[in-house]
N, C-alpha and C positions, 0 to 999 in steps of 0.2 A: 317418737319423732320430736326433734327440738322445736321450740317455740319459734314461730315466724312472725315478723312484723315488717310491713312496708313503711318506709320513713318518709316524712314529708317536711317541707319548709312552706309554712302557710303564706301564700302571696305569690309564690313563684314555682310551686309544685308542678312538674311537667304535665301530669294526667289532669290536674285541676284546671290548667289553661288549655287543654286539648292539643298540646304540642306533640307529645308522645305518649303512648300507652305504657309508660314505665314510671316507677316511683323515684324519688330523689336518692333513695338508697334502700337497703334491706338489712334486716337483723335476723339471723338464724342462730338460735341459741345465744351464745355470747359473741358471736362473730358479727362485726359491723362492716358492711362494704357500701360505699356511695356510688351513685351514678356520677356523671360529670357535673360538678358544681361550678358555678360562675359567681361573679360579683354583681349580679342583679339584685337591686334593692327590693326587698319584699314589700315595703310599704308604698313603693311607687311603681314597681315593676319595670323600672328603668335601670339601664346599665350606665354607671357614672362615665363621664367622657374621658377620663384620663386613668392611667394604670394605677396611680396612687389610690384613687377613689375606688377603683375595682378591687384592688388588693385588700383595702380596709373592709369592704362589704363582703368579700369572699371569706374572709377569716371569721366574720360574724356568722355567715351562713354555715360554716364548717362547725362552729360551736353550737348553733341551733340544731343541726342535724344530730350531733352527738347527744344533746339533751333529749330529742325526740326518741332516740334509741334507748334512752334510760341511763346514759352515761354522761361523761364529761370529756373535756379535752385531754385529760390524764389518761383516758383509755385509747387514745389514738396510737397506733403502732407505726404507721407510715402514711406520708402524704406525697403524692405524686402531682407535680404542677406541669401543665402544659402551656407553653408561652410561644409567642411568635418570634420573640427575640431575647435570648438570654441576657445579652448585654444591656438592653434597654428595660427589661421587665424584672429581672431578678433583684435588682436593688429594692424595688417596692415590696416584693415578697419578703426580702430580708428584714425590712423594717417591721412589717406586721409579725413575722415569725419571732422576732426578738421580744415583741410585746406579749404575744401568746405564750411563748416558751422561753422565759427569761434565763439568762446565764446562770449556771449553778443549779438549775432544776432539771427535771426530766425533759428531754427533747426526743420526740419520735424520729424514726428514719425519714429521710426526705430525698427526693430526686426531682430535678427540674430538667424537662425535656423540651427541646425546641421543635416545634411542629408547624406545618403549613396552617394558615388561618382556618379556623373552623367557625365561621360566622363572625359576629362583631366583638365577642369577648377577647380581650388581650391576654387574659389570665383564665385558666381553667384548672381544677383540681379534682383528684380522686383520693379518697380517704379509706384506710382500712384500720379497723380498731377491734379490740377484744374487751368486752366489759369484764371488769374486775370485781364488780359488786353483784354479778348476776342479772343486772338490768331490772332490779326491783325498785 
C-alpha cells in the first residue's frame, strides 16, 4: 500500500479548528490532492478584506501545503480556482500566479470557475500535484 499522509496548514487546518473532520489535503504515495484552500491567514485566522489580500495569502497557503506534502510548487500539476466573479477576481489571481510561476518557467494547468458564494472567501482553490522527488 502506498504511503499516506494527511496534510495540514498550521493555524487554519479544518480539523484543528473543529470546522470539519477533514484534512487540508492528502498525499497518497506521490499524489497530492488538496481540500478547498482559502486565503485565510494562518497567523491571524482572519480572511483579508479584499480579493488582492486573499489571493496573496491563498498562494502562500498553497506553497505551505505542498511543503507539508514533502514537495514544492514545482510539483503542482493543476490548480482549480473557484471565484464569485471571474471579471472581478481573476486579475488578483493572475498577479499572484505570475509571481509564483514566472514567464519562461514551468506553469501548471489552471482553470478558473465561477461559482455561487461559498461563505466569505472571494477565492478558493484546489490543488493536484505529483511529487517528483518521492516526498523524501
